PDB file as gemmi writes it, atoms N, CA and C in Angstrom:
CRYST1    1.000    1.000    1.000  90.00  90.00  90.00 P 1                      
ATOM      1  N   UNK A   1       0.531  -0.883  -0.085  1.00  0.00           N  
ATOM      2  CA  UNK A   1       0.234  -0.184   0.340  1.00  0.00           C  
ATOM      3  C   UNK A   1       1.003   1.221  -0.476  1.00  0.00           C  
ATOM      4  N   UNK A   2       0.516   2.372  -0.926  1.00  0.00           N  
ATOM      5  CA  UNK A   2       1.229   3.701  -0.579  1.00  0.00           C  
ATOM      6  C   UNK A   2       0.512   4.331   0.505  1.00  0.00           C  
ATOM      7  N   UNK A   3       1.248   4.881   1.376  1.00  0.00           N  
ATOM      8  CA  UNK A   3       0.680   6.481   2.321  1.00  0.00           C  
ATOM      9  C   UNK A   3       1.969   7.677   1.351  1.00  0.00           C  
ATOM     10  N   UNK A   4       0.850   8.638   2.254  1.00  0.00           N  
ATOM     11  CA  UNK A   4       1.417   9.852   1.619  1.00  0.00           C  
ATOM     12  C   UNK A   4       1.375  10.489   3.072  1.00  0.00           C  
ATOM     13  N   UNK A   5       2.549  11.348   3.449  1.00  0.00           N  
ATOM     14  CA  UNK A   5       2.760  12.918   4.433  1.00  0.00           C  
ATOM     15  C   UNK A   5       2.814  13.466   3.929  1.00  0.00           C  
ATOM     16  N   UNK A   6       2.182  14.673   4.575  1.00  0.00           N  
ATOM     17  CA  UNK A   6       2.670  15.404   4.523  1.00  0.00           C  
ATOM     18  C   UNK A   6       2.784  16.197   5.778  1.00  0.00           C  
ATOM     19  N   UNK A   7       3.769  17.314   5.972  1.00  0.00           N  
ATOM     20  CA  UNK A   7       4.036  17.567   7.179  1.00  0.00           C  
ATOM     21  C   UNK A   7       4.555  19.585   7.429  1.00  0.00           C  
ATOM     22  N   UNK A   8       3.560  20.160   7.713  1.00  0.00           N  
ATOM     23  CA  UNK A   8       4.092  21.705   7.242  1.00  0.00           C  
ATOM     24  C   UNK A   8       5.058  22.167   8.721  1.00  0.00           C  
ATOM     25  N   UNK A   9       5.708  23.169   8.379  1.00  0.00           N  
ATOM     26  CA  UNK A   9       6.691  23.347   9.274  1.00  0.00           C  
ATOM     27  C   UNK A   9       6.385  24.398  10.367  1.00  0.00           C  
ATOM     28  N   UNK A  10       7.173  24.455  11.400  1.00  0.00           N  
ATOM     29  CA  UNK A  10       7.041  25.316  12.241  1.00  0.00           C  
ATOM     30  C   UNK A  10       7.467  26.710  11.452  1.00  0.00           C  
ATOM     31  N   UNK A  11       6.444  28.062  12.126  1.00  0.00           N  
ATOM     32  CA  UNK A  11       7.010  29.081  11.804  1.00  0.00           C  
ATOM     33  C   UNK A  11       8.726  29.765  11.939  1.00  0.00           C  
ATOM     34  N   UNK A  12       9.168  30.293  11.033  1.00  0.00           N  
ATOM     35  CA  UNK A  12      10.864  29.812  11.333  1.00  0.00           C  
ATOM     36  C   UNK A  12      11.417  28.994  11.190  1.00  0.00           C  
ATOM     37  N   UNK A  13      11.332  28.141  11.022  1.00  0.00           N  
ATOM     38  CA  UNK A  13      12.031  27.400  11.143  1.00  0.00           C  
ATOM     39  C   UNK A  13      12.941  26.339   9.981  1.00  0.00           C  
ATOM     40  N   UNK A  14      12.843  27.177   9.045  1.00  0.00           N  
ATOM     41  CA  UNK A  14      14.064  27.105   7.842  1.00  0.00           C  
ATOM     42  C   UNK A  14      15.036  27.333   8.674  1.00  0.00           C  
ATOM     43  N   UNK A  15      15.732  27.436   9.103  1.00  0.00           N  
ATOM     44  CA  UNK A  15      17.289  26.620   9.587  1.00  0.00           C  
ATOM     45  C   UNK A  15      17.095  25.789  10.589  1.00  0.00           C  
ATOM     46  N   UNK A  16      16.013  25.304  11.099  1.00  0.00           N  
ATOM     47  CA  UNK A  16      16.246  23.776  11.426  1.00  0.00           C  
ATOM     48  C   UNK A  16      16.148  22.692  10.023  1.00  0.00           C  
ATOM     49  N   UNK A  17      15.075  23.081   9.139  1.00  0.00           N  
ATOM     50  CA  UNK A  17      14.789  22.560   7.853  1.00  0.00           C  
ATOM     51  C   UNK A  17      16.512  22.696   7.444  1.00  0.00           C  
ATOM     52  N   UNK A  18      16.920  23.307   6.885  1.00  0.00           N  
ATOM     53  CA  UNK A  18      18.219  23.295   6.636  1.00  0.00           C  
ATOM     54  C   UNK A  18      19.298  22.251   7.314  1.00  0.00           C  
ATOM     55  N   UNK A  19      19.555  22.288   8.521  1.00  0.00           N  
ATOM     56  CA  UNK A  19      20.412  21.617   9.548  1.00  0.00           C  
ATOM     57  C   UNK A  19      20.437  20.422   8.839  1.00  0.00           C  
ATOM     58  N   UNK A  20      18.918  19.930   9.330  1.00  0.00           N  
ATOM     59  CA  UNK A  20      18.592  18.357   9.030  1.00  0.00           C  
ATOM     60  C   UNK A  20      18.505  18.079   7.884  1.00  0.00           C  
ATOM     61  N   UNK A  21      18.226  18.953   6.658  1.00  0.00           N  
ATOM     62  CA  UNK A  21      18.197  18.169   5.195  1.00  0.00           C  
ATOM     63  C   UNK A  21      19.102  17.010   4.557  1.00  0.00           C  
ATOM     64  N   UNK A  22      20.470  17.159   5.062  1.00  0.00           N  
ATOM     65  CA  UNK A  22      21.302  16.087   4.501  1.00  0.00           C  
ATOM     66  C   UNK A  22      20.925  15.253   5.007  1.00  0.00           C  
ATOM     67  N   UNK A  23      20.063  14.925   6.263  1.00  0.00           N  
ATOM     68  CA  UNK A  23      20.420  13.523   6.699  1.00  0.00           C  
ATOM     69  C   UNK A  23      18.428  12.918   5.967  1.00  0.00           C  
ATOM     70  N   UNK A  24      17.811  13.972   6.536  1.00  0.00           N  
ATOM     71  CA  UNK A  24      16.255  13.336   5.916  1.00  0.00           C  
ATOM     72  C   UNK A  24      16.717  13.254   4.053  1.00  0.00           C  
ATOM     73  N   UNK A  25      17.425  13.669   3.268  1.00  0.00           N  
ATOM     74  CA  UNK A  25      17.829  13.475   1.887  1.00  0.00           C  
ATOM     75  C   UNK A  25      18.198  11.870   2.315  1.00  0.00           C  
ATOM     76  N   UNK A  26      19.212  12.072   2.661  1.00  0.00           N  
ATOM     77  CA  UNK A  26      19.885  10.469   3.165  1.00  0.00           C  
ATOM     78  C   UNK A  26      18.850   9.339   3.344  1.00  0.00           C  
ATOM     79  N   UNK A  27      17.937   9.329   4.591  1.00  0.00           N  
ATOM     80  CA  UNK A  27      16.924   8.258   4.875  1.00  0.00           C  
ATOM     81  C   UNK A  27      16.021   7.997   4.062  1.00  0.00           C  
ATOM     82  N   UNK A  28      15.491   9.236   3.793  1.00  0.00           N  
ATOM     83  CA  UNK A  28      14.730   9.093   1.819  1.00  0.00           C  
ATOM     84  C   UNK A  28      15.162   8.131   1.166  1.00  0.00           C  
ATOM     85  N   UNK A  29      16.546   8.220   0.482  1.00  0.00           N  
ATOM     86  CA  UNK A  29      17.184   7.324  -0.116  1.00  0.00           C  
ATOM     87  C   UNK A  29      17.558   5.822   0.226  1.00  0.00           C  
ATOM     88  N   UNK A  30      17.670   5.403   1.482  1.00  0.00           N  
ATOM     89  CA  UNK A  30      17.695   4.418   2.005  1.00  0.00           C  
ATOM     90  C   UNK A  30      16.154   3.765   2.402  1.00  0.00           C  
ATOM     91  N   UNK A  31      14.863   4.654   2.392  1.00  0.00           N  
ATOM     92  CA  UNK A  31      13.470   3.992   2.765  1.00  0.00           C  
ATOM     93  C   UNK A  31      12.944   3.188   1.624  1.00  0.00           C  
ATOM     94  N   UNK A  32      11.824   3.022   1.505  1.00  0.00           N  
ATOM     95  CA  UNK A  32      10.638   2.644   0.958  1.00  0.00           C  
ATOM     96  C   UNK A  32       9.843   3.599  -0.076  1.00  0.00           C  
ATOM     97  N   UNK A  33      10.894   4.646   0.176  1.00  0.00           N  
ATOM     98  CA  UNK A  33      10.396   5.956  -0.572  1.00  0.00           C  
ATOM     99  C   UNK A  33       9.900   6.023  -2.229  1.00  0.00           C  
ATOM    100  N   UNK A  34       8.297   6.336  -2.784  1.00  0.00           N  
ATOM    101  CA  UNK A  34       8.257   6.416  -3.555  1.00  0.00           C  
ATOM    102  C   UNK A  34       8.782   7.944  -4.386  1.00  0.00           C  
ATOM    103  N   UNK A  35       8.383   8.670  -3.802  1.00  0.00           N  
ATOM    104  CA  UNK A  35       8.540  10.024  -4.637  1.00  0.00           C  
ATOM    105  C   UNK A  35       8.674  11.465  -3.361  1.00  0.00           C  
ATOM    106  N   UNK A  36       9.062  12.022  -3.165  1.00  0.00           N  
ATOM    107  CA  UNK A  36       9.260  13.035  -2.155  1.00  0.00           C  
ATOM    108  C   UNK A  36       9.550  14.628  -2.855  1.00  0.00           C  
ATOM    109  N   UNK A  37       8.936  15.632  -1.884  1.00  0.00           N  
ATOM    110  CA  UNK A  37       9.488  16.447  -2.208  1.00  0.00           C  
ATOM    111  C   UNK A  37       8.879  17.771  -1.413  1.00  0.00           C  
ATOM    112  N   UNK A  38       9.914  18.909  -1.294  1.00  0.00           N  
ATOM    113  CA  UNK A  38       8.997  20.660  -0.375  1.00  0.00           C  
ATOM    114  C   UNK A  38       7.971  20.608  -0.988  1.00  0.00           C  
ATOM    115  N   UNK A  39       7.562  21.238   0.050  1.00  0.00           N  
ATOM    116  CA  UNK A  39       6.271  22.150   0.031  1.00  0.00           C  
ATOM    117  C   UNK A  39       6.582  23.529   0.051  1.00  0.00           C  
ATOM    118  N   UNK A  40       6.070  24.406  -0.760  1.00  0.00           N  
ATOM    119  CA  UNK A  40       7.175  25.859  -1.011  1.00  0.00           C  
ATOM    120  C   UNK A  40       5.657  26.751  -0.834  1.00  0.00           C  
ATOM    121  N   UNK A  41       6.396  27.877  -0.368  1.00  0.00           N  
ATOM    122  CA  UNK A  41       5.523  29.385  -0.255  1.00  0.00           C  
ATOM    123  C   UNK A  41       5.938  30.272  -1.830  1.00  0.00           C  
ATOM    124  N   UNK A  42       4.888  30.948  -1.507  1.00  0.00           N  
ATOM    125  CA  UNK A  42       5.462  32.028  -2.985  1.00  0.00           C  
ATOM    126  C   UNK A  42       6.522  32.225  -3.289  1.00  0.00           C  
ATOM    127  N   UNK A  43       7.516  32.685  -2.124  1.00  0.00           N  
ATOM    128  CA  UNK A  43       8.655  33.093  -2.808  1.00  0.00           C  
ATOM    129  C   UNK A  43      10.070  32.211  -3.283  1.00  0.00           C  
ATOM    130  N   UNK A  44       9.239  30.752  -2.742  1.00  0.00           N  
ATOM    131  CA  UNK A  44      10.213  29.635  -3.290  1.00  0.00           C  
ATOM    132  C   UNK A  44      10.872  28.829  -2.549  1.00  0.00           C  
ATOM    133  N   UNK A  45      10.838  29.882  -1.367  1.00  0.00           N  
ATOM    134  CA  UNK A  45      10.955  28.993   0.549  1.00  0.00           C  
ATOM    135  C   UNK A  45      10.108  27.667   0.888  1.00  0.00           C  
ATOM    136  N   UNK A  46      11.261  26.483   1.272  1.00  0.00           N  
ATOM    137  CA  UNK A  46      10.799  25.614   1.500  1.00  0.00           C  
ATOM    138  C   UNK A  46       9.512  26.014   2.652  1.00  0.00           C  
ATOM    139  N   UNK A  47       8.439  24.358   2.954  1.00  0.00           N  
ATOM    140  CA  UNK A  47       7.418  25.375   4.551  1.00  0.00           C  
ATOM    141  C   UNK A  47       7.247  24.225   4.669  1.00  0.00           C  
ATOM    142  N   UNK A  48       7.545  23.223   4.115  1.00  0.00           N  
ATOM    143  CA  UNK A  48       6.720  21.657   4.402  1.00  0.00           C  
ATOM    144  C   UNK A  48       7.035  20.379   3.928  1.00  0.00           C  
ATOM    145  N   UNK A  49       6.770  19.529   3.875  1.00  0.00           N  
ATOM    146  CA  UNK A  49       6.983  18.388   2.888  1.00  0.00           C  
ATOM    147  C   UNK A  49       6.089  17.053   2.337  1.00  0.00           C  
ATOM    148  N   UNK A  50       6.286  16.424   1.180  1.00  0.00           N  
ATOM    149  CA  UNK A  50       5.100  15.322   0.765  1.00  0.00           C  
ATOM    150  C   UNK A  50       6.075  14.199   0.726  1.00  0.00           C  
ATOM    151  N   UNK A  51       5.770  13.003   1.034  1.00  0.00           N  
ATOM    152  CA  UNK A  51       6.339  12.086   0.688  1.00  0.00           C  
ATOM    153  C   UNK A  51       5.378  10.790   0.999  1.00  0.00           C  
ATOM    154  N   UNK A  52       5.432  10.052  -0.006  1.00  0.00           N  
ATOM    155  CA  UNK A  52       4.760   8.987  -0.675  1.00  0.00           C  
ATOM    156  C   UNK A  52       6.040   7.623  -0.301  1.00  0.00           C  
ATOM    157  N   UNK A  53       5.065   7.214   0.489  1.00  0.00           N  
ATOM    158  CA  UNK A  53       6.177   5.873   0.683  1.00  0.00           C  
ATOM    159  C   UNK A  53       5.402   4.419   0.926  1.00  0.00           C  
ATOM    160  N   UNK A  54       6.027   3.220   0.576  1.00  0.00           N  
ATOM    161  CA  UNK A  54       5.034   1.882   0.589  1.00  0.00           C  
ATOM    162  C   UNK A  54       5.062   1.676   1.701  1.00  0.00           C  
ATOM    163  N   UNK A  55       4.210   0.767   2.145  1.00  0.00           N  
ATOM    164  CA  UNK A  55       4.168   0.281   3.469  1.00  0.00           C  
ATOM    165  C   UNK A  55       3.126  -0.885   3.614  1.00  0.00           C  
ATOM    166  N   UNK A  56       3.390  -1.553   4.749  1.00  0.00           N  
ATOM    167  CA  UNK A  56       1.988  -2.708   4.994  1.00  0.00           C  
ATOM    168  C   UNK A  56       0.901  -1.721   5.497  1.00  0.00           C  
ATOM    169  N   UNK A  57       0.917  -1.335   6.190  1.00  0.00           N  
ATOM    170  CA  UNK A  57      -0.460  -0.422   7.282  1.00  0.00           C  
ATOM    171  C   UNK A  57      -0.498   0.654   7.516  1.00  0.00           C  
ATOM    172  N   UNK A  58      -1.243   1.412   8.368  1.00  0.00           N  
ATOM    173  CA  UNK A  58      -1.032   2.954   8.447  1.00  0.00           C  
ATOM    174  C   UNK A  58      -0.209   3.012   8.984  1.00  0.00           C  
ATOM    175  N   UNK A  59      -0.414   2.172  10.494  1.00  0.00           N  
ATOM    176  CA  UNK A  59       0.618   1.905  11.857  1.00  0.00           C  
ATOM    177  C   UNK A  59       2.239   2.121  11.575  1.00  0.00           C  
ATOM    178  N   UNK A  60       2.122   0.836  10.300  1.00  0.00           N  
ATOM    179  CA  UNK A  60       3.641   0.976  10.028  1.00  0.00           C  
ATOM    180  C   UNK A  60       3.939   2.501   9.282  1.00  0.00           C  
ATOM    181  N   UNK A  61       3.392   2.834   8.367  1.00  0.00           N  
ATOM    182  CA  UNK A  61       3.699   4.154   8.017  1.00  0.00           C  
ATOM    183  C   UNK A  61       3.460   5.256   9.151  1.00  0.00           C  
ATOM    184  N   UNK A  62       2.973   5.048   9.640  1.00  0.00           N  
ATOM    185  CA  UNK A  62       3.535   6.204  10.984  1.00  0.00           C  
ATOM    186  C   UNK A  62       4.383   6.185  11.815  1.00  0.00           C  
ATOM    187  N   UNK A  63       5.067   4.795  11.553  1.00  0.00           N  
ATOM    188  CA  UNK A  63       6.413   4.133  12.733  1.00  0.00           C  
ATOM    189  C   UNK A  63       7.125   5.248  11.344  1.00  0.00           C  
ATOM    190  N   UNK A  64       7.036   4.449  10.670  1.00  0.00           N  
ATOM    191  CA  UNK A  64       8.195   4.657   9.360  1.00  0.00           C  
ATOM    192  C   UNK A  64       8.561   6.592   9.116  1.00  0.00           C  
ATOM    193  N   UNK A  65       7.306   7.390   9.076  1.00  0.00           N  
ATOM    194  CA  UNK A  65       7.403   8.657   9.176  1.00  0.00           C  
ATOM    195  C   UNK A  65       8.008   9.309  10.062  1.00  0.00           C  
ATOM    196  N   UNK A  66       7.614   8.840  11.107  1.00  0.00           N  
ATOM    197  CA  UNK A  66       8.152   9.038  12.653  1.00  0.00           C  
ATOM    198  C   UNK A  66      10.176   8.783  12.769  1.00  0.00           C  
ATOM    199  N   UNK A  67      10.635   8.373  11.487  1.00  0.00           N  
ATOM    200  CA  UNK A  67      11.993   7.923  11.741  1.00  0.00           C  
ATOM    201  C   UNK A  67      12.991   9.017  11.340  1.00  0.00           C  
ATOM    202  N   UNK A  68      12.298   9.755  10.009  1.00  0.00           N  
ATOM    203  CA  UNK A  68      12.645  10.982   9.287  1.00  0.00           C  
ATOM    204  C   UNK A  68      12.835  11.607  10.196  1.00  0.00           C  
ATOM    205  N   UNK A  69      14.223  12.523   9.801  1.00  0.00           N  
ATOM    206  CA  UNK A  69      15.671  13.639  10.801  1.00  0.00           C  
ATOM    207  C   UNK A  69      14.550  14.455  11.039  1.00  0.00           C  
ATOM    208  N   UNK A  70      13.435  14.855  10.335  1.00  0.00           N  
ATOM    209  CA  UNK A  70      12.207  16.379  10.119  1.00  0.00           C  
ATOM    210  C   UNK A  70      12.158  16.104  11.201  1.00  0.00           C  
ATOM    211  N   UNK A  71      11.816  14.654  11.427  1.00  0.00           N  
ATOM    212  CA  UNK A  71      10.314  14.506  12.248  1.00  0.00           C  
ATOM    213  C   UNK A  71      10.848  14.728  14.168  1.00  0.00           C  
ATOM    214  N   UNK A  72      11.912  14.079  13.813  1.00  0.00           N  
ATOM    215  CA  UNK A  72      12.451  13.736  14.881  1.00  0.00           C  
ATOM    216  C   UNK A  72      13.824  15.209  15.336  1.00  0.00           C  
ATOM    217  N   UNK A  73      13.759  16.259  14.619  1.00  0.00           N  
ATOM    218  CA  UNK A  73      14.556  17.268  14.557  1.00  0.00           C  
ATOM    219  C   UNK A  73      12.860  18.452  15.299  1.00  0.00           C  
ATOM    220  N   UNK A  74      11.882  17.946  15.467  1.00  0.00           N  
ATOM    221  CA  UNK A  74      10.834  18.512  15.906  1.00  0.00           C  
ATOM    222  C   UNK A  74      10.158  19.661  14.909  1.00  0.00           C  
ATOM    223  N   UNK A  75      10.309  19.705  13.350  1.00  0.00           N  
ATOM    224  CA  UNK A  75      10.507  20.407  12.271  1.00  0.00           C  
ATOM    225  C   UNK A  75       8.481  20.343  12.218  1.00  0.00           C  
ATOM    226  N   UNK A  76       8.160  20.021  12.392  1.00  0.00           N  
ATOM    227  CA  UNK A  76       6.731  20.203  11.817  1.00  0.00           C  
ATOM    228  C   UNK A  76       5.261  20.657  12.996  1.00  0.00           C  
ATOM    229  N   UNK A  77       5.256  21.745  12.700  1.00  0.00           N  
ATOM    230  CA  UNK A  77       3.926  22.290  12.881  1.00  0.00           C  
ATOM    231  C   UNK A  77       2.830  21.530  13.231  1.00  0.00           C  
ATOM    232  N   UNK A  78       2.532  20.527  12.225  1.00  0.00           N  
ATOM    233  CA  UNK A  78       1.071  19.393  11.526  1.00  0.00           C  
ATOM    234  C   UNK A  78       1.610  18.648  10.604  1.00  0.00           C  
ATOM    235  N   UNK A  79       1.119  17.510  11.002  1.00  0.00           N  
ATOM    236  CA  UNK A  79       1.177  15.920   9.467  1.00  0.00           C  
ATOM    237  C   UNK A  79       0.352  15.731  10.018  1.00  0.00           C  
ATOM    238  N   UNK A  80       0.394  14.546   9.138  1.00  0.00           N  
ATOM    239  CA  UNK A  80      -0.522  14.002   8.464  1.00  0.00           C  
ATOM    240  C   UNK A  80       0.159  12.377   7.689  1.00  0.00           C  
ATOM    241  N   UNK A  81      -0.639  11.444   7.645  1.00  0.00           N  
ATOM    242  CA  UNK A  81      -0.396  10.502   7.213  1.00  0.00           C  
ATOM    243  C   UNK A  81      -1.748   9.409   6.788  1.00  0.00           C  
ATOM    244  N   UNK A  82      -1.969   9.754   4.999  1.00  0.00           N  
ATOM    245  CA  UNK A  82      -2.832   8.918   5.025  1.00  0.00           C  
ATOM    246  C   UNK A  82      -3.283   8.037   3.176  1.00  0.00           C  
ATOM    247  N   UNK A  83      -3.701   6.725   3.646  1.00  0.00           N  
ATOM    248  CA  UNK A  83      -3.418   6.392   2.650  1.00  0.00           C  
ATOM    249  C   UNK A  83      -3.866   6.306   1.069  1.00  0.00           C  
ATOM    250  N   UNK A  84      -2.978   6.225   0.210  1.00  0.00           N  
ATOM    251  CA  UNK A  84      -3.026   6.951  -1.239  1.00  0.00           C  
ATOM    252  C   UNK A  84      -3.325   5.801  -2.098  1.00  0.00           C  
ATOM    253  N   UNK A  85      -3.770   6.348  -3.381  1.00  0.00           N  
ATOM    254  CA  UNK A  85      -4.075   5.204  -4.064  1.00  0.00           C  
ATOM    255  C   UNK A  85      -3.410   5.538  -5.359  1.00  0.00           C  
ATOM    256  N   UNK A  86      -2.421   4.964  -5.969  1.00  0.00           N  
ATOM    257  CA  UNK A  86      -1.587   6.276  -6.941  1.00  0.00           C  
ATOM    258  C   UNK A  86      -2.127   5.341  -8.650  1.00  0.00           C  
ATOM    259  N   UNK A  87      -2.425   6.491  -9.176  1.00  0.00           N  
ATOM    260  CA  UNK A  87      -3.544   6.053 -10.652  1.00  0.00           C  
ATOM    261  C   UNK A  87      -2.514   6.352 -12.024  1.00  0.00           C  
ATOM    262  N   UNK A  88      -2.264   7.509 -12.230  1.00  0.00           N  
ATOM    263  CA  UNK A  88      -1.730   8.104 -12.811  1.00  0.00           C  
ATOM    264  C   UNK A  88       0.001   7.901 -12.638  1.00  0.00           C  
ATOM    265  N   UNK A  89       0.675   8.177 -13.600  1.00  0.00           N  
ATOM    266  CA  UNK A  89       1.825   8.113 -13.708  1.00  0.00           C  
ATOM    267  C   UNK A  89       2.566   7.450 -13.027  1.00  0.00           C  
ATOM    268  N   UNK A  90       1.963   5.691 -12.140  1.00  0.00           N  
ATOM    269  CA  UNK A  90       2.731   5.287 -11.581  1.00  0.00           C  
ATOM    270  C   UNK A  90       3.977   4.241 -12.725  1.00  0.00           C  
ATOM    271  N   UNK A  91       4.909   3.809 -12.004  1.00  0.00           N  
ATOM    272  CA  UNK A  91       6.025   2.922 -12.648  1.00  0.00           C  
ATOM    273  C   UNK A  91       5.263   1.933 -13.049  1.00  0.00           C  
ATOM    274  N   UNK A  92       5.542   1.338 -14.494  1.00  0.00           N  
ATOM    275  CA  UNK A  92       5.264  -0.860 -14.868  1.00  0.00           C  
ATOM    276  C   UNK A  92       6.315  -1.182 -13.955  1.00  0.00           C  
TER     277      UNK A  92                                                      
END                                                                             
């Protein structure tokens, strides 16, 4: 199953994001990540994250996303994990 994670950064936490970005990217590369990228505000600065991963169930997905260095750095003001069905653009 696929799960999508949305995390919205705490206000004025861009320095926390940037400090933890190398570890976050490394973690993504070693995880069952299908796609990922930052959410952006109008000026192009990063303000959150969207990640899609494979997991067996919601509980496993939540545990997986809790391992993200961004989550461990307490970057996110709010976050959610939702089961997702990939329909268009899915690799064969």
